[in-house]
gemmi code that builds the backbone of each chain (N, CA, C; Angstrom):
import gemmi

chains = {
    "A": [
        ("MET", (-20.150, -14.482, -17.961), (-19.625, -14.033, -19.253), (-18.197, -14.545, -19.478)),
        ("ILE", (-17.373, -14.381, -18.439), (-15.991, -14.834, -18.576), (-15.940, -16.356, -18.755)),
        ("ASP", (-16.849, -17.061, -18.069), (-16.924, -18.516, -18.235), (-17.243, -18.884, -19.676)),
        ("PHE", (-18.152, -18.082, -20.275), (-18.558, -18.330, -21.649), (-17.366, -18.170, -22.594)),
        ("ILE", (-16.629, -17.075, -22.399), (-15.473, -16.804, -23.259), (-14.420, -17.898, -23.106)),
        ("VAL", (-14.128, -18.251, -21.862), (-13.132, -19.307, -21.615), (-13.571, -20.620, -22.253)),
        ("GLY", (-14.850, -20.973, -22.041), (-15.366, -22.225, -22.589), (-15.306, -22.249, -24.102)),
        ("PHE", (-15.633, -21.115, -24.723), (-15.646, -21.027, -26.178), (-14.223, -21.076, -26.733)),
        ("ALA", (-13.361, -20.197, -26.221), (-11.982, -20.097, -26.726), (-11.245, -21.424, -26.568)),
        ("THR", (-11.408, -22.051, -25.403), (-10.736, -23.320, -25.145), (-11.095, -24.367, -26.183)),
        ("SER", (-12.384, -24.449, -26.511), (-12.753, -25.531, -27.417), (-12.452, -25.192, -28.875)),
        ("VAL", (-12.418, -23.884, -29.242), (-11.961, -23.536, -30.597), (-10.510, -23.992, -30.741)),
        ("LEU", (-9.688, -23.653, -29.749), (-8.272, -24.017, -29.784), (-8.078, -25.526, -29.808)),
        ("SER", (-8.848, -26.231, -28.995), (-8.649, -27.676, -28.980), (-9.180, -28.289, -30.269)),
        ("GLY", (-10.188, -27.655, -30.871), (-10.682, -28.112, -32.165), (-9.631, -27.968, -33.245)),
        ("LEU", (-8.737, -26.998, -33.080), (-7.670, -26.774, -34.046), (-6.426, -27.597, -33.714)),
        ("GLY", (-6.470, -28.307, -32.602), (-5.328, -29.122, -32.221), (-4.203, -28.313, -31.626)),
        ("ILE", (-4.551, -27.172, -31.032), (-3.512, -26.333, -30.442), (-3.297, -26.709, -28.979)),
        ("GLY", (-3.984, -27.709, -28.522), (-3.729, -28.136, -27.156), (-4.658, -27.476, -26.167)),
        ("GLY", (-5.920, -27.422, -26.535), (-6.906, -26.846, -25.632), (-7.233, -27.778, -24.486)),
        ("GLY", (-6.838, -29.034, -24.615), (-7.234, -30.053, -23.646), (-7.060, -29.641, -22.200)),
        ("GLY", (-5.876, -29.146, -21.863), (-5.616, -28.831, -20.470), (-6.002, -27.413, -20.076)),
        ("LEU", (-6.421, -26.628, -21.071), (-6.658, -25.203, -20.808), (-7.700, -24.934, -19.746)),
        ("LEU", (-8.793, -25.671, -19.805), (-9.854, -25.437, -18.833), (-9.367, -25.784, -17.428)),
        ("VAL", (-8.548, -26.822, -17.344), (-7.978, -27.197, -16.040), (-7.083, -26.062, -15.530)),
        ("ILE", (-6.271, -25.496, -16.430), (-5.407, -24.373, -16.054), (-6.260, -23.229, -15.526)),
        ("TRP", (-7.298, -22.912, -16.265), (-8.198, -21.822, -15.871), (-8.824, -22.095, -14.502)),
        ("LEU", (-9.350, -23.305, -14.334), (-10.073, -23.630, -13.102), (-9.149, -23.648, -11.889)),
        ("VAL", (-7.972, -24.255, -12.056), (-7.076, -24.418, -10.906), (-6.329, -23.120, -10.579)),
        ("LEU", (-5.764, -22.489, -11.606), (-4.921, -21.316, -11.333), (-5.731, -20.039, -11.114)),
        ("PHE", (-6.878, -19.922, -11.799), (-7.605, -18.652, -11.725), (-8.942, -18.731, -10.994)),
        ("SER", (-9.497, -19.929, -10.840), (-10.786, -20.014, -10.141), (-10.698, -20.827, -8.856)),
        ("SER", (-9.479, -21.156, -8.455), (-9.196, -21.957, -7.259), (-10.124, -23.155, -7.060)),
        ("VAL", (-10.328, -23.904, -8.142), (-11.017, -25.190, -8.042), (-9.951, -26.232, -7.730)),
        ("GLU", (-10.310, -27.260, -6.957), (-9.338, -28.305, -6.630), (-8.936, -29.116, -7.863)),
        ("GLN", (-7.720, -29.646, -7.834), (-7.172, -30.344, -9.001), (-8.093, -31.435, -9.535)),
        ("LEU", (-8.482, -32.386, -8.693), (-9.267, -33.522, -9.175), (-10.638, -33.068, -9.657)),
        ("ALA", (-11.237, -32.094, -8.956), (-12.532, -31.556, -9.366), (-12.419, -30.901, -10.734)),
        ("ALA", (-11.321, -30.160, -10.929), (-11.094, -29.493, -12.219), (-10.944, -30.519, -13.338)),
        ("GLN", (-10.242, -31.605, -13.053), (-10.057, -32.649, -14.057), (-11.388, -33.296, -14.417)),
        ("GLY", (-12.227, -33.485, -13.412), (-13.553, -34.061, -13.651), (-14.387, -33.142, -14.533)),
        ("ILE", (-14.378, -31.850, -14.206), (-15.111, -30.860, -15.005), (-14.584, -30.877, -16.436)),
        ("ASN", (-13.270, -30.939, -16.564), (-12.659, -30.941, -17.899), (-13.091, -32.146, -18.729)),
        ("LEU", (-13.195, -33.307, -18.069), (-13.611, -34.518, -18.796), (-15.044, -34.382, -19.308)),
        ("VAL", (-15.935, -33.887, -18.449), (-17.329, -33.692, -18.862), (-17.401, -32.666, -19.991)),
        ("TYR", (-16.656, -31.578, -19.798), (-16.593, -30.518, -20.809), (-16.113, -31.063, -22.149)),
        ("PHE", (-15.096, -31.909, -22.092), (-14.542, -32.489, -23.312), (-15.578, -33.325, -24.061)),
        ("LEU", (-16.397, -34.071, -23.302), (-17.423, -34.897, -23.941), (-18.345, -34.031, -24.797)),
        ("PHE", (-18.690, -32.852, -24.283), (-19.609, -31.978, -25.011), (-18.912, -31.234, -26.152)),
        ("SER", (-17.760, -30.605, -25.841), (-17.112, -29.784, -26.867), (-16.587, -30.640, -28.016)),
        ("SER", (-15.907, -31.744, -27.682), (-15.378, -32.582, -28.757), (-16.458, -33.449, -29.378)),
        ("GLY", (-17.511, -33.719, -28.597), (-18.657, -34.427, -29.169), (-19.257, -33.594, -30.293)),
        ("ALA", (-19.393, -32.284, -30.052), (-19.929, -31.383, -31.077), (-18.972, -31.285, -32.262)),
        ("ALA", (-17.671, -31.192, -31.968), (-16.671, -31.122, -33.038), (-16.699, -32.397, -33.876)),
        ("MET", (-16.958, -33.515, -33.196), (-16.989, -34.814, -33.871), (-18.056, -34.848, -34.964)),
        ("LEU", (-19.183, -34.188, -34.710), (-20.257, -34.160, -35.704), (-19.747, -33.578, -37.021)),
        ("VAL", (-18.928, -32.516, -36.907), (-18.344, -31.913, -38.108), (-17.340, -32.868, -38.752)),
        ("HIS", (-16.477, -33.457, -37.910), (-15.461, -34.380, -38.433), (-16.097, -35.577, -39.154)),
        ("LEU", (-17.217, -36.049, -38.616), (-17.883, -37.212, -39.213), (-18.264, -36.939, -40.658)),
        ("ILE", (-18.612, -35.677, -40.936), (-18.987, -35.319, -42.299), (-17.747, -35.119, -43.169)),
        ("LYS", (-16.718, -34.485, -42.602), (-15.603, -34.038, -43.426), (-14.394, -34.973, -43.500)),
        ("ARG", (-14.269, -35.878, -42.568), (-13.042, -36.669, -42.471), (-13.221, -38.124, -42.873)),
        ("ARG", (-12.085, -38.756, -43.185), (-12.079, -40.188, -43.445), (-11.604, -40.914, -42.182)),
        ("PHE", (-12.215, -42.034, -41.887), (-11.831, -42.765, -40.687), (-11.425, -44.200, -41.020)),
        ("ASN", (-10.433, -44.679, -40.276), (-10.044, -46.073, -40.360), (-10.646, -46.777, -39.144)),
        ("LEU", (-11.800, -47.393, -39.370), (-12.587, -47.933, -38.266), (-11.839, -49.018, -37.483)),
        ("LYS", (-11.092, -49.850, -38.227), (-10.359, -50.928, -37.569), (-9.327, -50.369, -36.580)),
        ("LEU", (-8.617, -49.334, -37.048), (-7.610, -48.698, -36.202), (-8.266, -48.074, -34.967)),
        ("ILE", (-9.407, -47.414, -35.179), (-10.093, -46.743, -34.073), (-10.545, -47.743, -33.014)),
        ("VAL", (-11.141, -48.852, -33.470), (-11.598, -49.876, -32.527), (-10.415, -50.448, -31.749)),
        ("PHE", (-9.313, -50.699, -32.441), (-8.093, -51.206, -31.814), (-7.608, -50.261, -30.709)),
        ("LEU", (-7.538, -48.963, -31.041), (-7.036, -47.976, -30.080), (-7.992, -47.815, -28.900)),
        ("ILE", (-9.303, -47.838, -29.184), (-10.285, -47.693, -28.103), (-10.200, -48.879, -27.143)),
        ("PHE", (-10.017, -50.088, -27.710), (-9.946, -51.283, -26.870), (-8.845, -51.142, -25.810)),
        ("PHE", (-7.636, -50.837, -26.280), (-6.524, -50.743, -25.326), (-6.613, -49.468, -24.486)),
        ("GLY", (-7.092, -48.395, -25.103), (-7.240, -47.141, -24.379), (-8.208, -47.253, -23.215)),
        ("SER", (-9.291, -48.022, -23.402), (-10.304, -48.175, -22.354), (-9.711, -48.788, -21.094)),
        ("ILE", (-8.867, -49.799, -21.302), (-8.212, -50.424, -20.147), (-7.407, -49.356, -19.406)),
        ("GLY", (-6.649, -48.575, -20.172), (-5.858, -47.510, -19.572), (-6.713, -46.471, -18.872)),
        ("ALA", (-7.843, -46.119, -19.482), (-8.713, -45.088, -18.918), (-9.221, -45.498, -17.539)),
        ("LEU", (-9.570, -46.782, -17.417), (-10.030, -47.295, -16.122), (-8.913, -47.218, -15.091)),
        ("VAL", (-7.739, -47.710, -15.474), (-6.575, -47.706, -14.574), (-6.241, -46.265, -14.167)),
        ("GLY", (-6.198, -45.362, -15.149), (-5.818, -43.979, -14.888), (-6.750, -43.269, -13.931)),
        ("SER", (-8.070, -43.455, -14.114), (-8.985, -42.736, -13.222), (-8.991, -43.326, -11.828)),
        ("LEU", (-8.765, -44.653, -11.726), (-8.635, -45.245, -10.391), (-7.393, -44.705, -9.701)),
        ("LEU", (-6.298, -44.588, -10.462), (-5.054, -44.021, -9.925), (-5.279, -42.606, -9.414)),
        ("ALA", (-6.007, -41.797, -10.209), (-6.230, -40.398, -9.848), (-6.973, -40.282, -8.524)),
        ("LYS", (-7.924, -41.204, -8.320), (-8.721, -41.139, -7.090), (-7.927, -41.589, -5.869)),
        ("ASN", (-6.890, -42.399, -6.123), (-6.132, -42.951, -4.998), (-4.740, -42.351, -4.822)),
        ("THR", (-4.494, -41.238, -5.500), (-3.199, -40.574, -5.375), (-3.428, -39.236, -4.701)),
        ("SER", (-2.418, -38.735, -3.975), (-2.594, -37.450, -3.315), (-2.734, -36.352, -4.371)),
        ("PRO", (-3.667, -35.391, -4.131), (-3.920, -34.324, -5.105), (-2.652, -33.558, -5.481)),
        ("GLU", (-1.730, -33.401, -4.526), (-0.488, -32.675, -4.805), (0.310, -33.381, -5.895)),
        ("LEU", (0.358, -34.714, -5.780), (1.125, -35.489, -6.750), (0.490, -35.403, -8.139)),
        ("VAL", (-0.865, -35.491, -8.158), (-1.579, -35.384, -9.436), (-1.308, -34.022, -10.058)),
        ("ARG", (-1.339, -33.001, -9.198), (-1.110, -31.637, -9.667), (0.287, -31.471, -10.275)),
        ("THR", (1.269, -32.044, -9.581), (2.643, -31.988, -10.084), (2.751, -32.725, -11.429)),
        ("ALA", (2.120, -33.908, -11.489), (2.151, -34.682, -12.735), (1.516, -33.882, -13.862)),
        ("PHE", (0.442, -33.171, -13.533), (-0.239, -32.353, -14.533), (0.684, -31.245, -15.039)),
        ("GLY", (1.397, -30.614, -14.111), (2.358, -29.576, -14.491), (3.435, -30.118, -15.423)),
        ("ILE", (3.926, -31.318, -15.097), (4.956, -31.938, -15.936), (4.404, -32.238, -17.327)),
        ("LEU", (3.148, -32.717, -17.379), (2.505, -32.982, -18.674), (2.452, -31.713, -19.521)),
        ("LEU", (2.066, -30.596, -18.888), (1.967, -29.326, -19.622), (3.330, -28.908, -20.167)),
        ("ILE", (4.338, -28.949, -19.304), (5.674, -28.547, -19.734), (6.158, -29.460, -20.859)),
        ("GLY", (5.966, -30.771, -20.661), (6.391, -31.741, -21.672), (5.723, -31.517, -23.015)),
        ("SER", (4.384, -31.345, -22.996), (3.685, -31.193, -24.268), (4.014, -29.847, -24.899)),
        ("GLY", (4.223, -28.817, -24.059), (4.620, -27.510, -24.580), (5.965, -27.555, -25.269)),
        ("VAL", (6.926, -28.190, -24.602), (8.273, -28.294, -25.170), (8.237, -29.085, -26.476)),
        ("MET", (7.446, -30.176, -26.475), (7.310, -30.998, -27.676), (6.782, -30.181, -28.861)),
        ("THR", (5.743, -29.397, -28.603), (5.151, -28.583, -29.676), (6.108, -27.494, -30.131)),
        ("LEU", (6.784, -26.894, -29.171), (7.669, -25.767, -29.469), (8.820, -26.184, -30.372)),
        ("PHE", (9.343, -27.374, -30.160), (10.534, -27.772, -30.899), (10.275, -28.768, -32.023)),
        ("LYS", (8.991, -29.107, -32.244), (8.671, -30.005, -33.343), (8.811, -29.256, -34.662)),
        ("LYS", (9.401, -29.906, -35.657), (9.691, -29.214, -36.913), (8.442, -28.945, -37.739)),
        ("SER", (7.598, -29.962, -37.915), (6.443, -29.793, -38.795), (5.369, -28.944, -38.145)),
    ],
    "B": [
        ("MET", (11.558, -62.095, -55.726), (11.789, -63.273, -54.866), (11.747, -62.881, -53.389)),
        ("ILE", (10.903, -63.501, -52.666), (10.846, -63.242, -51.231), (11.493, -64.419, -50.526)),
        ("ASN", (12.542, -64.133, -49.800), (13.068, -65.257, -49.036), (12.524, -65.230, -47.621)),
        ("MET", (12.602, -66.347, -46.974), (11.962, -66.546, -45.671), (12.450, -65.528, -44.638)),
        ("LYS", (13.729, -65.198, -44.754), (14.338, -64.332, -43.752), (13.707, -62.930, -43.754)),
        ("THR", (13.549, -62.330, -44.956), (12.952, -60.989, -45.012), (11.498, -61.037, -44.563)),
        ("LEU", (10.833, -62.147, -44.868), (9.425, -62.281, -44.498), (9.258, -62.269, -42.977)),
        ("THR", (10.083, -63.044, -42.295), (10.005, -63.061, -40.827), (10.354, -61.694, -40.275)),
        ("LYS", (11.358, -61.080, -40.880), (11.790, -59.767, -40.426), (10.646, -58.766, -40.539)),
        ("LEU", (9.935, -58.859, -41.673), (8.846, -57.940, -41.946), (7.719, -58.099, -40.927)),
        ("SER", (7.354, -59.381, -40.692), (6.230, -59.606, -39.797), (6.607, -59.277, -38.356)),
        ("THR", (7.876, -59.470, -38.015), (8.326, -59.110, -36.672), (8.175, -57.606, -36.482)),
        ("LYS", (8.510, -56.884, -37.561), (8.418, -55.437, -37.511), (6.966, -54.983, -37.335)),
        ("THR", (6.060, -55.627, -38.093), (4.642, -55.297, -37.990), (4.124, -55.628, -36.595)),
        ("LEU", (4.542, -56.784, -36.096), (4.114, -57.213, -34.766), (4.589, -56.212, -33.720)),
        ("PHE", (5.839, -55.818, -33.847), (6.401, -54.863, -32.902), (5.619, -53.551, -32.925)),
        ("LYS", (5.298, -53.128, -34.131), (4.553, -51.880, -34.306), (3.166, -51.971, -33.673)),
        ("THR", (2.508, -53.125, -33.878), (1.172, -53.324, -33.329), (1.205, -53.314, -31.803)),
        ("VAL", (2.185, -54.019, -31.246), (2.307, -54.071, -29.784), (2.590, -52.672, -29.236)),
        ("PHE", (3.473, -51.959, -29.923), (3.825, -50.607, -29.476), (2.610, -49.676, -29.541)),
        ("LEU", (1.809, -49.831, -30.595), (0.597, -49.031, -30.758), (-0.403, -49.335, -29.633)),
        ("ALA", (-0.522, -50.624, -29.306), (-1.412, -51.036, -28.217), (-0.931, -50.449, -26.892)),
        ("PHE", (0.396, -50.481, -26.708), (0.985, -49.932, -25.490), (0.690, -48.433, -25.375)),
        ("LEU", (0.891, -47.707, -26.480), (0.659, -46.259, -26.456), (-0.820, -45.929, -26.255)),
        ("ALA", (-1.708, -46.747, -26.825), (-3.146, -46.527, -26.634), (-3.509, -46.696, -25.163)),
        ("THR", (-2.946, -47.738, -24.533), (-3.190, -47.962, -23.105), (-2.653, -46.789, -22.295)),
        ("LEU", (-1.450, -46.345, -22.650), (-0.831, -45.216, -21.952), (-1.674, -43.953, -22.107)),
        ("ALA", (-2.217, -43.747, -23.312), (-3.072, -42.580, -23.559), (-4.276, -42.605, -22.628)),
        ("GLY", (-4.864, -43.797, -22.463), (-6.001, -43.945, -21.555), (-5.616, -43.640, -20.121)),
        ("ILE", (-4.460, -44.143, -19.695), (-3.994, -43.925, -18.319), (-3.782, -42.433, -18.062)),
        ("VAL", (-3.054, -41.767, -18.967), (-2.783, -40.337, -18.799), (-4.094, -39.560, -18.778)),
        ("ASN", (-4.986, -39.882, -19.714), (-6.249, -39.163, -19.828), (-7.117, -39.339, -18.575)),
        ("GLY", (-7.099, -40.537, -18.020), (-7.877, -40.779, -16.816), (-7.226, -40.161, -15.591)),
        ("PHE", (-5.905, -40.253, -15.530), (-5.170, -39.771, -14.363), (-5.180, -38.250, -14.282)),
        ("LEU", (-5.057, -37.578, -15.427), (-4.919, -36.121, -15.425), (-6.124, -35.401, -16.030)),
        ("GLY", (-7.119, -36.162, -16.477), (-8.322, -35.533, -17.027), (-8.108, -34.906, -18.392)),
        ("THR", (-6.940, -35.095, -18.962), (-6.590, -34.592, -20.287), (-5.236, -35.202, -20.668)),
        ("GLY", (-4.753, -34.901, -21.857), (-3.393, -35.334, -22.174), (-3.313, -36.645, -22.933)),
        ("GLY", (-4.428, -37.393, -22.984), (-4.413, -38.622, -23.762), (-4.190, -38.326, -25.240)),
        ("GLY", (-4.687, -37.171, -25.655), (-4.576, -36.771, -27.052), (-3.150, -36.659, -27.531)),
        ("ILE", (-2.303, -36.086, -26.702), (-0.927, -35.870, -27.135), (-0.176, -37.206, -27.256)),
        ("VAL", (-0.526, -38.150, -26.369), (0.080, -39.483, -26.452), (-0.375, -40.177, -27.749)),
        ("LEU", (-1.664, -40.065, -28.038), (-2.194, -40.682, -29.262), (-1.621, -40.032, -30.515)),
        ("MET", (-1.425, -38.719, -30.439), (-0.853, -37.998, -31.564), (0.502, -38.605, -31.920)),
        ("PHE", (1.285, -38.859, -30.878), (2.594, -39.482, -31.044), (2.447, -40.882, -31.641)),
        ("ALA", (1.484, -41.643, -31.107), (1.254, -43.009, -31.599), (0.880, -42.989, -33.078)),
        ("LEU", (-0.033, -42.091, -33.439), (-0.528, -42.053, -34.816), (0.527, -41.522, -35.782)),
        ("SER", (1.478, -40.758, -35.258), (2.514, -40.221, -36.138), (3.455, -41.311, -36.651)),
        ("MET", (3.376, -42.507, -36.052), (4.182, -43.630, -36.550), (3.587, -44.220, -37.817)),
        ("LEU", (2.295, -43.967, -38.021), (1.634, -44.528, -39.201), (1.922, -43.654, -40.413)),
        ("PRO", (1.958, -44.264, -41.593), (2.263, -43.496, -42.800), (1.134, -42.512, -43.160)),
        ("THR", (1.528, -41.360, -43.708), (0.515, -40.403, -44.168), (0.695, -40.174, -45.664)),
        ("GLU", (-0.415, -40.169, -46.374), (-0.333, -40.013, -47.825), (-0.363, -38.538, -48.229)),
        ("ASP", (-1.159, -37.732, -47.542), (-1.313, -36.343, -47.965), (-1.586, -35.431, -46.769)),
        ("ASP", (-1.748, -34.154, -47.063), (-2.022, -33.165, -46.028), (-3.295, -33.474, -45.256)),
        ("ASN", (-4.286, -33.926, -46.001), (-5.557, -34.212, -45.358), (-5.468, -35.352, -44.367)),
        ("ALA", (-4.489, -36.242, -44.607), (-4.321, -37.371, -43.707), (-3.984, -36.887, -42.302)),
        ("VAL", (-3.289, -35.754, -42.213), (-2.949, -35.205, -40.904), (-4.221, -34.767, -40.182)),
        ("ARG", (-5.131, -34.172, -40.932), (-6.404, -33.763, -40.338), (-7.271, -34.969, -39.987)),
        ("ASP", (-7.218, -35.983, -40.854), (-7.965, -37.211, -40.566), (-7.463, -37.847, -39.281)),
        ("ARG", (-6.144, -37.774, -39.106), (-5.498, -38.339, -37.932), (-6.014, -37.643, -36.676)),
        ("PHE", (-6.166, -36.333, -36.801), (-6.653, -35.543, -35.681), (-8.089, -35.932, -35.321)),
        ("ALA", (-8.919, -36.135, -36.348), (-10.303, -36.552, -36.119), (-10.341, -37.953, -35.506)),
        ("THR", (-9.425, -38.819, -35.953), (-9.313, -40.170, -35.404), (-9.017, -40.108, -33.911)),
        ("LEU", (-8.082, -39.221, -33.597), (-7.673, -39.031, -32.211), (-8.869, -38.668, -31.321)),
        ("ILE", (-9.703, -37.749, -31.799), (-10.873, -37.350, -31.021), (-11.865, -38.501, -30.907)),
        ("ALA", (-12.035, -39.242, -32.008), (-12.952, -40.385, -31.994), (-12.531, -41.417, -30.957)),
        ("VAL", (-11.222, -41.513, -30.707), (-10.730, -42.465, -29.709), (-10.833, -41.895, -28.295)),
        ("ILE", (-10.451, -40.631, -28.133), (-10.434, -40.038, -26.793), (-11.844, -39.856, -26.215)),
        ("LEU", (-12.825, -39.620, -27.082), (-14.194, -39.440, -26.578), (-14.688, -40.609, -25.711)),
        ("PRO", (-14.680, -41.844, -26.233), (-15.125, -42.945, -25.367), (-14.233, -43.152, -24.141)),
        ("LEU", (-12.929, -42.875, -24.279), (-12.034, -43.028, -23.122), (-12.422, -42.032, -22.027)),
        ("SER", (-12.761, -40.802, -22.442), (-13.157, -39.795, -21.459), (-14.470, -40.179, -20.792)),
        ("LEU", (-15.370, -40.774, -21.577), (-16.645, -41.214, -21.014), (-16.404, -42.251, -19.919)),
        ("ILE", (-15.515, -43.198, -20.203), (-15.178, -44.219, -19.208), (-14.604, -43.560, -17.950)),
        ("SER", (-13.718, -42.575, -18.137), (-13.124, -41.900, -16.983), (-14.158, -41.106, -16.203)),
        ("VAL", (-15.096, -40.458, -16.917), (-16.152, -39.709, -16.227), (-16.951, -40.655, -15.334)),
        ("ILE", (-17.324, -41.813, -15.877), (-18.086, -42.788, -15.097), (-17.268, -43.262, -13.904)),
        ("SER", (-15.987, -43.495, -14.152), (-15.131, -43.998, -13.095), (-14.811, -42.940, -12.026)),
        ("TYR", (-14.736, -41.663, -12.406), (-14.547, -40.592, -11.413), (-15.763, -40.535, -10.484)),
        ("GLY", (-16.949, -40.823, -11.060), (-18.179, -40.924, -10.279), (-18.492, -39.699, -9.437)),
        ("ASP", (-18.569, -39.924, -8.115), (-18.997, -38.869, -7.192), (-18.096, -37.644, -7.212)),
        ("SER", (-16.832, -37.834, -7.564), (-15.926, -36.688, -7.472), (-16.171, -35.661, -8.586)),
        ("ILE", (-17.143, -35.920, -9.460), (-17.446, -34.935, -10.500), (-18.644, -34.086, -10.110)),
        ("ASP", (-18.421, -32.764, -10.130), (-19.483, -31.821, -9.826), (-20.054, -31.303, -11.152)),
        ("PHE", (-21.139, -31.943, -11.595), (-21.691, -31.620, -12.906), (-22.173, -30.178, -12.996)),
        ("SER", (-22.689, -29.656, -11.863), (-23.213, -28.285, -11.906), (-22.079, -27.275, -12.142)),
        ("ALA", (-20.873, -27.621, -11.658), (-19.731, -26.725, -11.887), (-19.307, -26.738, -13.354)),
        ("ALA", (-19.638, -27.817, -14.054), (-19.251, -27.931, -15.460), (-20.236, -27.223, -16.389)),
        ("THR", (-21.501, -27.100, -15.948), (-22.548, -26.573, -16.852), (-22.237, -25.253, -17.551)),
        ("PRO", (-21.671, -24.238, -16.857), (-21.466, -22.970, -17.579), (-20.551, -23.101, -18.794)),
        ("TYR", (-19.735, -24.155, -18.840), (-18.770, -24.291, -19.934), (-19.285, -25.140, -21.096)),
        ("LEU", (-20.407, -25.830, -20.871), (-20.823, -26.821, -21.869), (-21.305, -26.207, -23.181)),
        ("LEU", (-22.206, -25.211, -23.095), (-22.735, -24.605, -24.319), (-21.637, -23.892, -25.122)),
        ("PRO", (-20.860, -22.996, -24.495), (-19.775, -22.378, -25.268), (-18.778, -23.415, -25.777)),
        ("GLY", (-18.595, -24.476, -25.027), (-17.689, -25.540, -25.454), (-18.168, -26.196, -26.736)),
        ("MET", (-19.477, -26.447, -26.817), (-20.036, -27.076, -28.016), (-19.921, -26.148, -29.221)),
        ("LEU", (-20.246, -24.869, -28.993), (-20.128, -23.885, -30.081), (-18.687, -23.812, -30.570)),
        ("GLY", (-17.772, -23.679, -29.634), (-16.352, -23.582, -29.979), (-15.836, -24.830, -30.672)),
        ("GLY", (-16.332, -25.984, -30.245), (-15.918, -27.238, -30.861), (-16.267, -27.272, -32.341)),
        ("VAL", (-17.488, -26.831, -32.661), (-17.928, -26.802, -34.064), (-17.097, -25.793, -34.858)),
        ("VAL", (-16.905, -24.595, -34.284), (-16.110, -23.568, -34.967), (-14.691, -24.068, -35.225)),
        ("GLY", (-14.078, -24.645, -34.214), (-12.714, -25.158, -34.353), (-12.617, -26.227, -35.432)),
        ("ALA", (-13.585, -27.148, -35.426), (-13.575, -28.232, -36.414), (-13.739, -27.682, -37.832)),
        ("LEU", (-14.556, -26.635, -37.980), (-14.756, -26.029, -39.303), (-13.512, -25.262, -39.755)),
        ("LEU", (-12.837, -24.620, -38.790), (-11.647, -23.827, -39.117), (-10.434, -24.690, -39.454)),
        ("LEU", (-10.474, -25.943, -39.022), (-9.316, -26.828, -39.168), (-8.785, -26.871, -40.605)),
        ("ASP", (-9.704, -26.758, -41.579), (-9.315, -26.767, -42.992), (-8.602, -25.501, -43.423)),
        ("ARG", (-8.959, -24.396, -42.784), (-8.621, -23.103, -43.370), (-7.400, -22.417, -42.796)),
        ("LEU", (-7.090, -22.751, -41.541), (-6.036, -21.978, -40.892), (-4.683, -22.650, -40.970)),
        ("ASN", (-3.657, -21.821, -41.084), (-2.324, -22.328, -40.859), (-2.007, -22.032, -39.399)),
        ("VAL", (-2.015, -23.080, -38.597), (-1.975, -22.843, -37.164), (-0.564, -22.910, -36.580)),
        ("LYS", (0.439, -22.980, -37.462), (1.795, -23.222, -37.003), (2.282, -22.198, -35.965)),
        ("ILE", (2.135, -20.907, -36.301), (2.666, -19.857, -35.426), (1.879, -19.782, -34.113)),
        ("VAL", (0.542, -19.848, -34.263), (-0.305, -19.846, -33.071), (0.112, -20.977, -32.145)),
        ("LYS", (0.392, -22.115, -32.760), (0.764, -23.298, -32.013), (2.018, -23.056, -31.175)),
        ("LYS", (3.017, -22.419, -31.760), (4.286, -22.176, -31.066), (4.091, -21.191, -29.902)),
        ("LEU", (3.346, -20.125, -30.174), (3.069, -19.135, -29.127), (2.386, -19.800, -27.956)),
        ("PHE", (1.443, -20.637, -28.346), (0.646, -21.301, -27.376), (1.444, -22.242, -26.515)),
        ("ALA", (2.378, -22.957, -27.173), (3.222, -23.925, -26.465), (3.991, -23.212, -25.353)),
        ("ALA", (4.477, -21.999, -25.653), (5.225, -21.230, -24.658), (4.334, -20.923, -23.455)),
        ("MET", (3.071, -20.572, -23.747), (2.140, -20.253, -22.673), (1.835, -21.474, -21.805)),
        ("VAL", (1.699, -22.607, -22.483), (1.388, -23.839, -21.760), (2.551, -24.239, -20.845)),
        ("ILE", (3.788, -24.006, -21.317), (4.954, -24.304, -20.485), (4.931, -23.432, -19.228)),
        ("TRP", (4.619, -22.163, -19.442), (4.534, -21.251, -18.302), (3.489, -21.740, -17.298)),
        ("ALA", (2.328, -22.148, -17.798), (1.270, -22.653, -16.921), (1.729, -23.904, -16.190)),
        ("GLY", (2.452, -24.771, -16.915), (2.949, -26.003, -16.309), (3.843, -25.722, -15.122)),
        ("ILE", (4.691, -24.708, -15.270), (5.582, -24.333, -14.183), (4.776, -23.843, -12.975)),
        ("SER", (3.680, -23.125, -13.248), (2.827, -22.656, -12.148), (2.208, -23.813, -11.373)),
        ("PHE", (1.980, -24.921, -12.065), (1.382, -26.072, -11.395), (2.371, -26.755, -10.455)),
        ("LEU", (3.647, -26.553, -10.675), (4.641, -27.245, -9.869), (4.805, -26.613, -8.491)),
        ("ARG", (4.327, -25.413, -8.329), (4.474, -24.755, -7.030), (3.571, -25.392, -5.979)),
    ],
}
model = gemmi.Model(1)
for chain_id, residues in chains.items():
    chain = gemmi.Chain(chain_id)
    for i, (resn, *xyz) in enumerate(residues, 1):
        res = gemmi.Residue()
        res.name, res.seqid = resn, gemmi.SeqId(i, " ")
        for name, pos in zip(("N", "CA", "C"), xyz):
            atom = gemmi.Atom()
            atom.name, atom.element = name, gemmi.Element(name[0])
            atom.pos, atom.b_iso = gemmi.Position(*pos), 0.0
            res.add_atom(atom)
        chain.add_residue(res)
    model.add_chain(chain)
structure = gemmi.Structure()
structure.add_model(model)
structure.setup_entities()
């Protein structure tokens, strides 16, 4: 039941752009004692489903610039490969620390952004 | 009258912007693969450099961001390979899909500014917990 609530709430928030992305990782690592890399893997799979479903709604309601999207995906894919290889070859402690810094950084950014 | 100097200046600016956008897209992929999340915030920053015509453009930008991060996450999932425990992810998938649809539908209706700020404070607190 608690898993259901966490899964639901996290993706509603991320659907609203409130930064749900890292929430499941926070839940898994801090409250369910899942290992960092395992939690990140679960989060990636989870994201495919939750944002995949959200995408269906966006496809109907939003306008897309296909050229821009293809451009970003092209360069992003290279990064995605590099990033996941890095994650597998870095000590979990370091990844965990980097994750903490990401959270603090994105939190501070949101907190002090004017718009 | 367009003189040659402003023209070169203009195209240099566009070129710089394109290169910077490519750089940020690559960085978004790296962060997303390395930390299993976070590519979105990098892309958000990248997309904020582009001009917006109206309020809806901000929402379109958000949808664009998801359209980009989805394939990047798929690549990372494949690349993580054995280290992913799919059975551990299953309990979150159905509620995740439901929540994703609800969130996407609510995007039009809510003013999320205050929630966003409260939330940011919570995320900072969580970030500090990760540093221990």
